[in-house]
N, C-alpha and C positions, 0 to 999 in steps of 0.2 A: 038276847042278852041285854041287861040294863046298861045305860050309858055310864062311862066313867064319870066320877064326880069331883069337881074342883072347887076349892074355896079361894077366892081372891080377896086378900086382906090389904086394902089400899084406900086412902082417904081422898085421892085426887080423882074426881069424877071423869075427867077426860081420859086418864090412863085406864081407869076401870072399864070404860066403854070399849077402848081399844083391845084390852086383854080379853074381855068377854067375847068380842067378835072373833078373835083368833081361836079361842077355845070352842066356841059354837061351831065354827067351820070344821074343826078337828073332831067333832062328835062328842063333846063333853057337855054334861049338865053342870051349870055353874051357880054359885051363890056368892054374893058380894057382902063383905062385912067391912065397915069403915072404922070401927072402934076396936082397939087391941084387946080389951078385956072381954068384950062380946065374942071376938074371934077365937080367943082361947077356949071359951066355953063351948062354942060350936064345933071346933076341931075335936075336942074331947068327946063330944056327944055323937057326932056323925062319922068320925074317922074317914075323911075324904081320901080319894086316890092320889091327890096332889094338892099342895098349898103354894100359892104365889103370894109372897110376903114382903110388904114394904117394911122398912125398919123404923121410920118416923111416924108414929101413930099416937092418937089420943087414948087415954085409958091404960094402956100397957104397951111398952115398946116392942117392936118386932124382934129385937135382940132377946128380950125376956121370953117371948113366945117360942123362939127357936130353941132356947136353952131348956125350957120346960118340956118341949116336945121330945128332944133327944134324951132327956133323963127319964122319960116315962116309957115303960115297956110297950104299952099299947100303941103309943104314937111314934115311937122312935123309928119305925120303918116307913113312915109316910114321907115320900119325897117332898123336899122343900126347895123352892126356887126363890132366893132372896132378890128383891128388886131395890136398888138404891142409886142415888145420885152421887154418892161419895166413894171414889175408888179406893180410898184408904181402908174401907171396911173389909175389903177382900183379904187383908193381912192381919186385921186387928180383932176379928170376931172370935170370941171365946169358944164358940161351937161352930164347926164348919158346916155350911149348908151343902146340899147336893149340887147346887149350881148357883152362881151369883151373876146377875145381869145388871149392867150399868144403864142408868137413864141418860139419854133417850134410848130405850130398848130397841135392839135390832129385832124387828117383828118377824123377819124371815127366820132368824135363829129360834125365836120362841115358837113359831109355827112348826118348824122342823122337829123341835123337841117334843111338843105335845102330841104330834102325830106319831112319833116313834113310841111314846109312852102309851098311846091309845092301843097300840098293838099288844102291849103287855097288860092290858086292863084285867084280864082273867087272873094273871099272875099276882097282881097286887091285892086281889081278894082272897088268894089262897094263903095258908100258913107260910110265914117267912122262913121258918126253921125246919130242917129235917128232923123227924122224930127220933131217929136212931143216933145220929152223930151230933146233933145240936148245932151243926153248921147251917148256914143259909141254904135254901133250896136253889136249884139251878134257875127256876123261874124268877125268884127274887134277885139272884145274882145278875140276871139279864137286865133288870131294872137299873141296878147300880152301874152296869156296863154301859147302858144307854146314856147315863149322865156323864160317865167318863169320856165317851165319844164327843159329847157336846162341850165338855170343859177344855179339851185340847184345842178346840177352835179359837179359844181366847187365852190360851196359856203360852207363856214364853218358852216352855219346854216342848210343847206340841207333840208329846208322845207319852204313852203309858204302856204298861205290860200286863199280860195275863199269865201268871205262873200256873202251870198245871202238873199234877202228879198222876200218872197213869198206873192203876193197879192192873197189871197186865193179865193175870189169870183170874180176873173177877168172875168170869163165867164158870170156870172150873171150881172155884171156891163155893159158888152158889149150889153146885151139884154135890160137892163133897161134905160141906159143913151143914149141920142142922141149923135151923133158923136162929136159935139163940146164940149159937157159937159164931155164926156169921155176924150177927148184930154186935156181939162183944168185940170181935176183931175190928169191925168198921168203926166202932166208937173209940177204941183205944188208938187206932191209927189216926183218927181225927184229932184226938187229944194230943198225940205226938206232933201232928201238923200244927195245931194251935200253939204249942209250946215254943215253936221256932219263930213265931210271928208276933206282931203286936196285937193286943186285945181289940184295938179299934180297926184292924184290917178287915176288909170284906172277904170272908172265907166261905166257901160253899162246897157241897158234896153233890155231884151229879151221879145219882145212884144208877141210872140206866147205863151210863158209859163207864162207871168205875173211875171217875176223875175227881180229884181234889183240886180246887181252884182258888186263887186269890188275886186281887188287883194289886198291881205295883204302880202307884201314881207318880206323876211328875218325874220322868226319867231324863236327867241331863246327859247321860252317857251309858253305854252298855256295861260299864264297870259296876254300876249300882245294882241292876237286876242280877248280874252274875254273882255278886257277893251275897245277895239275899238267897238266890237259888242254891248256892253252895252251902249256906247255913241250914236251909231246909233239908237239903239232900243228906247232909251229915247227920242231922237229927233223926230223920226217918230211918236211915240205915242203922243207926245205933239202936233204935227201937226194935227193928226187925231182928237184929243180932241177939237180943235177949228175950225175944218172944218165943214161946213154945206152944205146942198143941195146935199148930196151924200147918197147912200144906206149905211147901216151899213157895215163897212169894217173891215175885220180881216186880220192882217198881221202875218207872222211868220218869224223868223230870225235865221239863223245858219251860222256857219263857218266850211267849210271842210278843214282840214289840209292835205296838199299834200306833199309827199316826193318822193324819187327816186323809190318807188314801182310803181308809175304811169308811164306808157309808152306813153300815148297819151292823147289828149284833150278829146276824146270821153269817155274814162274811168272815167275821172274826172266828166263830165256831168252826167254820169250814176250814180255815187255815190251821186252827189248833188240831183238827183231825189229820191234816196233812203232816204236821210236825210230829204228831204222835206216831203215825205210821213210819216216818223216817227213823224215829228212835227205836221202834219195835224191830225194824229191819236191820238194825245194827250200823246204819250209815252215820249215826252220831251217837256219842256217849253222853250219859247224864252227868251233870246238868248241862243243857245246851241252850243257846240263845238263837232265836229265829226271827226273821222279819219277812215281809211279803216278797221282797225282791229275791231273797235267798230261796224261798219255797218254790217260786214260779220259774226260777232259772233251772230247776231240776226236773221240771215236768216235760 
């Protein structure tokens, strides 16, 4: 497998040398660009796996590069880590990066991030969107989840949520519905899911598991995810009430609250599976809020 490819856009040679060293150790091929205009051209041409981006650059500012990347369909899914010496940028940027690191950069944090992303290298080269539903694929969702894990280490809220909707009879539906009928159902269910959330939310379809997923960022209390979950639940139930020509469909919905106790994406998915089984067994009713302590106190 080819090495993942990173572009470092930074005009301070000492910082460049440090970043390149971290990325090299993590198994990345790196390219250094010190001019903003040249960096924009290179990113458009090569579509790297990740961009480390300073905001103060000659030629074109990092702010403009970030804005253009997020507005362009081909570049919008490239993870961007903004590096800046100015803490006020974290709240004033017009377009939010995947992660913002303040100078002097915590090298351990950067190293941890790029190593986690290295494990998702194949996912970043795959299509980001599911062909049937138009939602993100699970592999791309995991890239976003990796950044969410890293963000809570520097966030005042220090927790986020993963909202999941379980299509309980997905295997039965695959047997009973013809291919096109199943596609239509999944697409319409995804549309109903999207209609209850913001267009900018990270929404995904895990086809293998029959799970709809979305990230709920920056949770100050469980009231926030519960309100979101209730809105999604009501919208999906309303959709199913008026949908015909499908087998009886049962959904369950939960939110897993994630904090710094989680070390990786895999442990989050393992706990989502535990929560899904509790909902299927009838021990909780939808929508339900879960955390790690609750799940493991029942084992």
